[in-house]
matplotlib code that plots the C-alpha trace (Angstrom):
import matplotlib.pyplot as plt

x = [2.3, 1.9, -1.4, -2.5, -5.2, -5.2, -8.6, -9.3, -13.0, -15.0, -16.8, -13.8, -13.5, -10.2, -9.6, -6.2, -6.3, -4.4, -3.0, -6.4, -8.1, -6.0, -4.1, -7.1, -8.4, -5.3, -5.0, -8.6, -7.5, -4.4, -5.9, -8.6, -5.7, -3.5, -6.5, -7.4, -3.8, -3.5, -6.5, -5.6, -2.2, -3.7, -6.4, -4.0, -0.7, 0.0, 2.2, -0.6, -3.8, -2.9, 0.2, 2.4, 5.9, 8.9, 9.9, 13.3, 15.0, 15.4, 19.2, 18.6, 16.0, 18.3, 21.3, 19.2, 17.5, 14.0, 11.3, 8.2, 7.3, 3.8, 2.7, 0.2, -1.6, -2.9, -4.7, -3.1, -5.0, -6.5, -4.6, -5.5, -9.2, -10.8, -12.9, -14.5, -15.3, -19.1, -18.8, -18.5, -14.8, -14.4, -11.2, -10.8, -7.5, -7.5, -4.3, -5.0, -3.0, -3.1, -0.5, 1.9, 4.8, 6.7, 10.0, 12.0, 15.9, 16.9, 14.9, 12.4, 8.6, 6.8, 3.6, 1.5, -1.6, -3.7, -5.9, -7.5, -10.3, -7.7, -9.5, -9.8, -7.6, -9.2, -6.9, -3.5, -0.8, 1.6, 4.9, 7.0, 10.3, 12.6, 16.1, 17.4, 15.5, 13.0, 9.2, 7.4, 4.1, 2.1, -1.4, -4.2, -6.8, -9.8, -11.1, -12.9, -9.7, -11.1, -8.4, -9.0, -5.9, -2.7, 0.4, 2.4, 5.7, 6.5, 9.7, 8.5, 12.0, 15.0, 13.3, 9.9, 8.5, 4.8, 3.3, -0.5, -2.7, -5.6, -8.7, -11.0, -9.5, -9.8, -7.2, -7.5, -4.3, -1.5, 1.8, 4.5, 8.0, 11.3, 14.5, 15.5, 12.4, 10.6, 7.0, 5.7, 2.2, -0.7, -4.0, -6.9, -9.9, -13.2, -15.0, -18.2, -18.2, -16.6, -17.6, -14.9, -11.7, -8.9, -4.9, -1.9, 1.3, 4.7, 6.8, 10.4, 11.4, 8.9, 9.0, 5.3, 2.9, -0.8, -3.6, -6.9, -10.3, -13.7, -17.0, -19.7, -21.8, -19.0, -17.6, -13.9, -10.7, -7.4, -4.7, -1.0, 2.1, 5.3, 8.8, 11.2, 15.0, 18.5, 21.3, 19.6, 18.8, 15.1, 13.6, 9.9, 6.5, 3.5, -0.1, -2.9, -6.1, -9.0, -12.5, -15.9, -19.3, -21.7, -24.6, -22.4, -21.0, -18.3, -14.6, -13.1, -9.2, -7.1, -3.2, -0.7, 3.1, 5.4, 9.0, 10.9, 13.5, 17.0, 15.6, 13.1, 10.2, 7.0, 7.1, 3.5, 2.0, 1.7, 5.3, 6.6, 3.3, 1.9, -0.8, 1.1, -0.9, 2.2, 4.3, 4.4, 5.6, 9.3, 11.3, 13.8, 10.8, 9.0, 9.9, 7.9, 10.0, 8.4, 8.5, 8.9, 5.8, 4.5, 2.9, 1.3, 4.2, 6.9, 8.4, 8.0, 11.0, 13.9, 14.4, 18.0, 17.1, 14.8, 12.6, 10.0, 7.7, 6.8, 4.2, 2.7, 0.3, -2.5, -5.3, -8.8, -11.0, -10.5, -11.2, -7.8, -8.1, -5.5, -4.9, -1.9, -1.3, 1.5, 2.6, 4.7, 6.7, 7.2, 10.2, 10.2, 13.0]
y = [32.5, 31.1, 31.6, 28.1, 25.5, 21.9, 21.7, 23.2, 23.1, 26.6, 25.9, 25.6, 28.5, 29.6, 30.5, 31.6, 31.1, 32.3, 30.4, 29.9, 27.5, 24.8, 24.5, 24.2, 21.7, 19.5, 20.5, 18.7, 15.8, 15.3, 15.7, 13.0, 10.8, 11.5, 10.8, 7.6, 6.5, 7.3, 5.3, 2.3, 2.4, 2.0, -0.6, -2.7, -2.5, -6.3, -5.4, -3.4, -5.3, -8.9, -9.5, -10.3, -11.3, -12.1, -15.4, -16.7, -15.1, -16.9, -17.1, -19.1, -21.3, -22.1, -22.6, -25.4, -26.8, -26.1, -26.6, -25.8, -24.7, -24.8, -22.1, -23.1, -20.6, -21.2, -18.5, -18.3, -15.2, -12.0, -8.9, -5.2, -3.7, -6.9, -5.9, -2.9, -5.0, -5.4, -8.5, -12.0, -13.0, -16.6, -17.9, -20.6, -22.3, -25.1, -25.3, -24.5, -24.6, -21.1, -21.1, -23.3, -21.9, -24.0, -22.8, -23.3, -24.4, -20.8, -20.0, -18.2, -18.4, -21.1, -20.9, -20.2, -22.0, -20.0, -21.5, -18.6, -20.9, -23.6, -26.2, -26.1, -23.8, -20.2, -19.4, -20.0, -18.0, -19.2, -17.3, -17.7, -16.3, -15.0, -15.7, -13.5, -14.9, -12.0, -12.5, -12.1, -13.7, -13.9, -15.5, -15.9, -18.5, -19.1, -22.4, -22.8, -22.7, -19.5, -16.8, -13.8, -11.6, -11.8, -9.7, -10.5, -8.8, -9.8, -8.6, -7.6, -7.7, -5.9, -2.5, -3.0, -4.5, -4.9, -5.1, -6.5, -6.8, -8.8, -9.1, -12.1, -13.3, -9.7, -7.4, -4.0, -2.4, -2.6, -0.6, -0.1, 0.6, 1.2, -0.4, 1.9, 0.7, 4.2, 4.0, 5.6, 4.3, 3.1, 1.7, 1.4, -1.0, -1.2, -4.4, -3.3, 0.0, -0.5, 3.1, 4.4, 5.3, 6.1, 6.4, 8.0, 8.7, 10.3, 11.9, 11.5, 14.2, 16.8, 15.7, 15.8, 13.6, 13.5, 11.8, 11.4, 10.0, 10.1, 8.3, 7.4, 10.4, 12.7, 13.9, 14.0, 15.1, 15.8, 16.8, 17.3, 17.9, 19.2, 20.0, 22.4, 22.2, 23.3, 20.9, 18.9, 21.9, 22.5, 25.5, 25.5, 23.3, 23.7, 22.3, 22.2, 20.9, 20.7, 19.2, 18.9, 17.9, 15.6, 18.2, 21.0, 21.8, 24.3, 23.1, 24.4, 25.2, 26.0, 26.5, 27.8, 28.0, 27.6, 27.9, 24.7, 25.3, 23.5, 20.5, 20.0, 20.9, 22.9, 26.2, 26.9, 28.3, 24.9, 23.8, 22.0, 21.0, 17.5, 18.6, 20.2, 19.4, 19.1, 16.9, 14.0, 16.3, 16.7, 17.3, 14.2, 11.9, 12.8, 9.5, 6.8, 3.5, 0.0, -1.7, -5.3, -7.4, -6.8, -9.3, -9.5, -11.4, -9.7, -8.3, -11.1, -13.3, -11.4, -13.1, -14.3, -17.5, -20.7, -20.2, -22.8, -20.8, -17.2, -15.2, -12.3, -9.8, -8.7, -6.2, -7.8, -4.7, -1.0, -0.4, -1.7, -5.6, -7.4, -11.3, -13.2, -16.1, -18.6, -19.3, -22.6, -23.3, -26.8, -26.9, -29.5, -30.4]
z = [-15.2, -18.5, -20.4, -21.2, -21.0, -20.9, -22.6, -25.9, -25.5, -26.5, -23.2, -21.2, -18.3, -17.5, -13.9, -12.5, -9.0, -5.6, -2.9, -1.1, -3.9, -5.4, -2.2, 0.0, -2.2, -2.1, 1.8, 2.3, 0.4, 2.4, 6.0, 5.2, 4.0, 7.2, 9.7, 7.8, 8.1, 11.6, 12.3, 10.3, 11.9, 15.2, 14.4, 12.3, 14.0, 14.6, 17.7, 19.7, 18.4, 17.4, 19.5, 16.5, 16.9, 14.7, 13.3, 12.5, 9.5, 6.3, 6.7, 9.9, 8.5, 5.5, 7.9, 9.8, 6.9, 8.1, 5.4, 7.6, 10.9, 12.8, 15.0, 17.8, 20.3, 23.7, 25.6, 29.4, 30.9, 30.9, 32.1, 32.7, 33.5, 34.3, 37.2, 35.4, 32.4, 32.0, 29.8, 31.2, 30.3, 29.3, 28.4, 25.7, 26.8, 24.0, 22.0, 18.5, 15.3, 13.9, 10.9, 8.7, 7.1, 3.9, 2.9, -0.4, -0.1, 0.2, 3.2, 1.4, 1.9, -0.5, 1.0, 4.1, 5.3, 7.8, 10.4, 12.4, 13.7, 14.7, 12.5, 8.5, 6.7, 6.2, 3.3, 1.7, 0.3, -2.4, -3.5, -6.5, -7.2, -10.2, -11.5, -8.7, -6.1, -5.9, -5.2, -8.6, -7.8, -4.8, -4.9, -2.3, -2.3, 0.1, 1.7, -1.7, -3.6, -5.3, -5.9, -3.6, -4.6, -6.7, -7.2, -10.3, -11.9, -15.4, -17.5, -21.0, -22.7, -21.2, -20.9, -19.4, -16.1, -15.9, -12.2, -12.1, -9.3, -9.2, -6.9, -7.2, -10.6, -12.3, -13.0, -10.8, -11.6, -14.2, -13.5, -16.1, -15.5, -17.7, -17.3, -14.5, -12.7, -13.0, -13.2, -16.3, -16.5, -14.3, -15.3, -13.1, -13.5, -12.0, -12.7, -11.1, -13.5, -16.8, -17.8, -15.4, -17.3, -14.8, -15.4, -14.3, -16.3, -15.9, -18.6, -17.9, -20.5, -19.0, -15.5, -15.6, -13.7, -14.9, -13.1, -15.2, -14.4, -16.2, -16.0, -18.4, -17.3, -19.1, -15.8, -15.7, -13.8, -15.1, -12.7, -13.5, -11.4, -13.4, -11.9, -13.3, -12.7, -14.2, -14.1, -11.3, -9.2, -8.4, -9.4, -9.5, -9.5, -11.3, -10.2, -12.9, -12.5, -15.1, -14.3, -15.6, -13.7, -15.4, -15.3, -16.7, -20.0, -18.4, -17.9, -14.9, -15.2, -12.3, -12.1, -9.7, -10.0, -6.7, -5.9, -4.9, -2.1, -2.1, -0.6, -3.3, -1.2, -3.0, -1.0, 0.3, 3.5, 4.8, 4.5, 7.4, 8.8, 8.8, 6.6, 3.9, 0.7, -1.6, 1.1, -1.5, -4.4, -3.2, -6.4, -5.1, -4.8, -7.9, -9.7, -8.4, -8.6, -8.9, -5.4, -4.7, -3.9, -0.4, 1.6, 4.9, 6.6, 4.6, 7.8, 10.4, 9.5, 11.2, 14.7, 15.3, 16.9, 16.6, 19.7, 20.5, 23.0, 23.6, 25.7, 23.8, 24.9, 22.7, 22.8, 23.7, 24.3, 24.0, 27.8, 28.7, 28.9, 27.1, 26.8, 27.1, 24.6, 24.8, 21.2, 20.5, 17.4, 15.5, 13.2, 10.5, 8.3]

ax = plt.figure().add_subplot(projection="3d")
ax.plot(x, y, z, "-o")
ax.set_aspect("equal")
plt.show()
């Protein structure tokens, strides 16, 4: 292993580590991420919790000249462990307008108006498209016409794409990508604490990803991943970590090098397990690509028919009670 330091401070402490130091740190971070993701997938799964369903595809909407559709919902009945429920179940059977979708001539979404309470709108979403009919601007506003969120992709010449993420009118992230859509720089902003500096860099020449964080108190953390290969064949992977706390002058440096297998995986004792700390460091997936803008209803438009009525079951409580809704669709040309 090479003898080197990321920092050149005379107070720096160099620490060559074994497989139970830096790997365990990554392992704890990954386990927290995995359990958070599992909980979120359960709570936010629209098919399980909200009783979501698919809407007609853009091609179908375009073929039939549909320019907007309205979604109405009526609660029909409860099902499941109703007798064991301790709460008095009351069913509101009023028919309510829930959503309105507007489409452009290509069948793509132009805007969405949400009516979760069935009365005045709760929020609106607006969509704009580029020359290739790809989404490049997505804005969400609240009932007071204040911007809640925005995602914007801009082309800066022929060789650069810039992806900006806004929250309540303030930029939170900026991603820079080259002509091959490879993200080489990310900037993160914290309006509530402007003393924080955070960024991520990727050097396509040295195959190195660097993540840096620093606060106004002098604490910082710099973490690097570097992949080594020959003629496109993965060889090894180096993980480096340099950090300093606000209450210490010492700079801790940790580094370890691992072998890469033929599939590009980082070979460590957790390889093959769901909690592998380097599961996201595969050689063939090291280059992050600038992805298309994602929005809440992105995957809903794939039904192959213009249906008008559909019964959907949705979770009502975690003791097994579900509620059956009737959704009715009104198509407008």
